[in-house]
N, C-alpha and C positions, 0 to 999 in steps of 0.2 A: 425456291418455291416450295410450298408445303401442301399437305393435306390439311385443310382448315375447316373446323365445325364450330359454329356459333349460334347460340340461342336455340338449340335444337330440342324439340319436344316430341313425345309420342305417347298416345293414350289409346286404351281399348275401351270404348264407351266412356264411362265416367271415371275409369281407373287410369290414373296417371302413371306411366312406366318410366319415362324419361322427362326431365324438366330442366330447361335452360342449360343444356350441355355445351360445354366449350372444350375444344380438343384440337391441339395442333401437333403434327408429326412432320419433321423435316426430313429431307433426303439424307440417307446415311444415318438414320437415327432409329434406335429401338425404343418404343414408347410401351411401357408396361401398364396394362389395364387390370386393376384389382378391385375386389368388392366381395361382400358376402353373396351367397347364393340368393337369387331373387332380386339383386340390387338393380338390374337392368343391363348388365354387360352383354348378355346374349342378344337382347334387342338392339343395343347400339351396334353390335357387330353385324346383325342382319340388316339394319338400315344402311350401313356403309356398303355392305356387300350386295345390295339390291334385292334381298329377299323381302324386305319391307321398306316402307318409305316414311321418313319423318313427317309429322303433321305440320310443324313449324321449323324455321331455322334456315341458315344458309350453309351450304357445303361447297367447298371449292377444292380443286386439285390443280396445282400448278397455276393458280389464278383464274381457272376456267370453272364455271358452274357445274356441279356434279349432281345429277338427280336420276340415278339409274332406276329404270322401271322393273327390272328383273335381273337375276344373277348373271345372265349372259351379257346384258348390256354393261354391267359393272365390270365383268371379266374383260370385255373388249376395250373398256377404258383403262385397263391395267391393274384391276383390283382382284387379287387372288385370295381366297379364303380356304385355309387348310382346317377343316373341322376336326373335333375331337374323334368323331366317328367317320373314318375315312371313306371316300367315295370309290375307292379301287374295288374291282370285281375279282374276288378270290379265285374263281374258276378259270380266269384268263391268265395268259402269260404277261410278263412285264411289258414286252413289246406291244402286245395287243391292248394292254391298258393305256399305254402312252398315246397310242394312235387311235384309240376308240372314238369313232365319229369323225375323224380326220385321216382316214387311212390313205396311204400311198397307193396309187393304182397304175397299172399298165394296161390300158384298154379297160375292159370290163372287170379285170381281175386285180385282187389286192396284191401288191408286190411286197410280200413278207420279207424277202431277202434285204430289200432297201430299208424296210422298217427295222429289221434286226440290226442292220449297220448303223443306222441313225440313233437307235436306242443305246447301243453300245458306246457311241461317242458321248452320248448324254450321260450314261452311267460313269464313264471314265471322267468326265468333266466335273461331276459332283462327288466323285469318289465313293460310289455306292457298291458295296460288296455283293453284286448280283449279276446274273446273266440274262440277256433278252429273252431266252426261252423258258426261264424259270417260271413255275406257277406261283402267282402272287400269294395265294393262300397258305403256301408252305414257308414263306419268309417271316423273319422276326418282325414284330411291330415297329421297331425302330427303323429297319430298312424300308418297310412300307411307308413310314412317314417321310423319309427322303425321297422316295419314288414319287409321292404325291406332290412334293415341292418341285421335283425335276419336271414332272408332267405339266405343272402350271407354268414353269419357266419356259418350257418347250413351246407352249401354245400362245404365249403372249409376252410382251415386254412388261415385266412386273414393275409397277410403280408403287403399289401398296400391297404388302404381304401381311395377311391377318393369320396369326397362329393361335388357335383356341385350345388351351390346355395341352400343349404338344408333348409334354413329357410325363403325362399322367400314368402311362403304362410302359415307360421306357426304363431299361437298366441304366446305370451310371455311365458305362461306356457308350451306349447308344445316345445318351443325353449329351455327352461331350462331343460326339460326332455331329449331332444336330446343331449344337452351339457353334461348332467350327463352320457349318454351312450358313448359319445366320450371319456370322462375321463376314463371310464371303459375299453374301447377298447384300448386306449392309454396305460393304465397300464399293459395290457396284452402283450405290445410289438409291436403292429402294427405301421406302418408308415401312418400317415394320411395327405392327401392333401385336403385342404379346400378352395374352391372358394366362394367368396361372394362380393356383392356390399356394404354391411353394414360395414362400417369401425370400428364401436364400437364393433362388434362382435369379430374381431380378437384379440382385447386386453383382451377379456374375455376367449378365448379359445386356441389361437395359441402361439407357442414358437418362430417361425421364420416367416418371410414374404418375398415373392419375387413379385415384380411389373414387369409386362410385358407390354411393350408399343411398337406399330409398329413392333411386332415380335421379339423384343430383350429384354433382362433383363435390366431394367431401375434402379432398386434398389433391393438389397437383403441383408439380415442379420438377427441377432437376434432381436426380437421385442423389448427387453428391451433397445436397443440402438438406436431405430428409433422413432422419434416423429411423431404423426399423420399428422402434417403439412408437413413433408417430404414425407409421403406416398401419400397425396393428390396431392402435386406438381409433384411427379413422374408420377402418373396416368394421371394428366391433361397435363403434359408436359410443365408447366409454373407455376410461382408463382402466387398464387391467392389472390384476395382481401379478407380482413378479413371479415368474415360474422358471427362473434360471435354476440350473442343477445345483444340488447340494454338494458342498466340497468337503464337509466333515465326515461323510460316509458313516453316519450314525448307526445304520442298520447292520453294520458288519458283525456285531456281537449279538444280534437278535436270534430268536429261535428259527431253525430251518423249517420253513413251511412246506416248500416243494423240493423234493430230491429225485433227480432222474439219474439212474445208475446203469450204465452199459446198454442204454436204449438204442435199438436199431429198427428202422422201418424203410419204407420206400425212399430211395434216393439219399439216405442219411444213416450215420451211425458207424460204430457205437458212440453214444454221447453220454458224458457225465456232466451234470449241471445242477446247481442248487439255487434256490432263491429264499431269502429269510423274510421273516415278518417285517413289514414296513419298508421293504427294499423294492426298487424298481430297476429290473434288469432288461437291457436291450439286446436283442439279436440283430446285428447289422450285417447285411449282405445283399448282393444283388438278386434280382428275381431269378429263380431256377437254382439257387444255391442249395435248396433243401430245407430252409428254415421253416417254410410253411408246412411241410410234411411233418417235421418235428412237432410243431404246435398241435397239428391236428391228431397225430399219433398219441401225444400226452393225454388228450381227452377222448381216446378210443375212437377217433374218426377213421384211422387207418389201422390195419393189422400190425401188431407188434411182432417183429422177428426175433427179438431177444431183449433182455433187460427188464427193469422194474421202475415203477413210478410210485412215490409215497408222498402223502400229504400228512403233515404233523406225525410222521413216523409210522403211519398206516398204509399198507400197501393198497393201491388202487386196483380193483379187479379189472383185468385186461379183457373186457367183455363188450360193453356198450357205452355210448355217450351218456346214457342215463346213469350208469354206475359211476362214471366220472363226476357227474353233477352232484350225485348223492355224497361223494367224498369231499365236496367242497371245491371242485374245479369248475371253471366256466371259460368259454372261449367267445370272443368277438371275432369272426373270421374276416378275411380280406374281401371277399366277394359277398357283400351283404345282400345283394339283390337275389343271388342264387342260393346262398347257403344260410341266410339268417332271417330275412324279411319276407313276410306274406303280404304282397302288395295289395291283395283284395280284402285283407282283414283290417280292422280298425287299429288305430294307434294304441288304444287301450289293450285290445286282445294281443297285439304284437308285444307289448311291454309286460303284461301281467301274466302271460301264458304259463311260465314255470311256477307261478305262485298261486294258481287256481286253488290248489289244495289248502295252502296255508291261509288263504283268505275266505275260504268256504265257511258257511254256517250250517251245521247239521248235515253235511254232505252235499249241500247245494251251493251254487255259485251265488255270492253275496254282492249284488251290484253296487250297493252304497259303499262297501268297503273297497271294492276294486276301483271305483271312481275316486275315492279319497287317496288311495295308494298312488294311483296314476297322477293326480293333481300334485301331490308332494314331490314325486320324482320329476315330473314335467318342470315344475318351478325350480328344483334343484339344478336341473340341466339347462334351464332357459330354453326349453323346447318352443319352437315357433312354427305354426301357431300351436298353443297348448290345447288342441282340439281332440279330445278323446275319441270322437266318432269319425274323424277323418281317416280315409284309407292310407295305409302305410305308403303306397306307391305315389301318393300325392304330395309327399313332403320332399323337400330338397334333400341332397345327399348328406349334408351335415346333420340335418335333423333326423334323417333315418338312422344315421350312426348314433345319435343320442338316444333314440328309441331302443336300439339294440343294447346299448350300454346300460340304459335304465332297467332293462330286463333283469340284469344281474344285481342291481342295487336294491331290489326288492328282497333278496335272500339273506336270511340271517346266518345261513351256513356257508357263505362264500368265504373261502380261505385263500384261493389263488385265482387271479384273473389273468387270462392270456388274451392278448390283442395282436392280431396280424394286420399289419398296415392300418393302424388305428385311424389315420386322418386322411387316407387316400380319397381324393376328390372332395375334400371338405374345406370350406372357407376358413380364413384365418381366425375369425371371431369364434366359430364353432370349435375349431382346433384348440384354441386357448381354453375354452370351457372344458374340453375333454381332458386336456393336461391338468387343469385345476382339479377335476374330479378324480383323476388318478392319484394325484398328490394327497387329496383328502382321504381316499381309500387307504393309501399307504400309511397315513398318520393314524388310521384306526387299526392297523396291524395286518392289513391284507397284503400278500406277496403279489407283485405284478411282474409278468414276463411279457414283453411285447417285441415284435419283429418288424423291422422297418428297413426300406432301401433308401431312406431319406436321411443323410448324415446330419442335416440341420435339427431334424426331429429328435434324433438319438442324443445330440449334444443338449437339447433343451430339456429332456425328460429323464435320461438314464443316470442312475447312481453307479451302475456297473454295466460294462458292455462286453459281449462276446461277439467277436467277428466270426461270421459263419461263412464257409466257402467249401463247395464241392462235398456238401454233406457232413462237414466236420467243424469244430470249433478250433480256430487256428490262432487266436490272439485274444487277450483279455485286458481291459483298462478299467480303472475305477476313478470316481471323483473328478479332480481337476486334471487328470491325465486325458480325459475325454474331450478331444477337439475335433473339428471338422478335418483339419489337415491330417491328423493322426489316423482318423478312420479312412479317409480317402487313400492315404499312403498304404495302409494295410491292405485295403481292398485291391489296389493296383499291383502290389507286389505279388498278390496271390493269383492274379488274372493270368 
């Protein structure tokens, strides 16, 4: 028996979000659901999970019609959805979260001893490294993710488990633990729908894949019969330029553009590192390894404890981020929502902000020049929609990242571009465009340093990789030496 969806559609007024969707998930199967931001994945998940209802179509589970009117009804039918933003309450203990709303009682009182005992059995069953009395808010994200799954498993016999971007904030070790749990749930006969922007993950965990684009099914079938390039093309809606890493390592003899010497700051150092003109260097390491602190310290986001940073042989004043920008440095941070994007400002203002002076006429902002500059960069990055007046918060994650990246494409003084988790939460099509843009900048002589916890991304983009762990560079690889196996092995040997 399967979860079967056929001829399903959903519209909001005259706007069609889903059209003629067909999807089948068998017991003991992981079905990956991919697509660009805005493709309709979230709406499909909401309709399966009872948050919304399809306008048309047939949905059956084990041969019986399924038409859940609300999330609770879907949950009672055995459909559990683990959203990207977890439903756990940080101020409560693990045990209180597990039993919230279904407390065990003795007379009028909650039997906390019985709840803690049952919770410990559940934690042991799932191999979760936590205690029933621990406050959930103090636990790592990966542990919270497993607790959310265990909570759902405890409350119902899971027939369909929907995981929405489950690894977006997980370390590699936490991801492996989650994958092991998925295998256990899969072996128990559950049907699993798995959404992700990380293409490499689906080849590690999924049996089938469906790509949704513009509300319709663009590609679907057994994963063993579909090549990664077919998936990328289906998500992007076009054949994409080859972005495989260069193996000749042509930048090795280029001019040193960025030189970090003896640099130390919060949670890292001292570090020696250089990036040459036209070179793309990756910093690979897990979250918390100190690589983000290094990136932000280079651009004066954090105080320097010791060491120097030079650009084209000139020392960067260790004062303010503005001094770093004037020296030719620019950073695209990992948390764009908090560190880079002004959600209430227009896309134009977000993108043009550092170039107000360069585009001004007689000391005043020149609207025409700014609009033309925005239009050129929006076209180069394939920003969707290319709407200069639209607020930054109203764009998808991938297009927000394009706006922030475009901010630095306006500058003639850019010499070194730093990107921290450049495609986190970004769909595959936007990710490919970001890679293409980085390659084009490198071809123009810009030095690029990026930090990532995604081994696939590092393999796809880097000419040279420095493995980062516990605040230090512990291994380096170049060109054809860079493989996923090598990076993962290096990271695990250091764990």
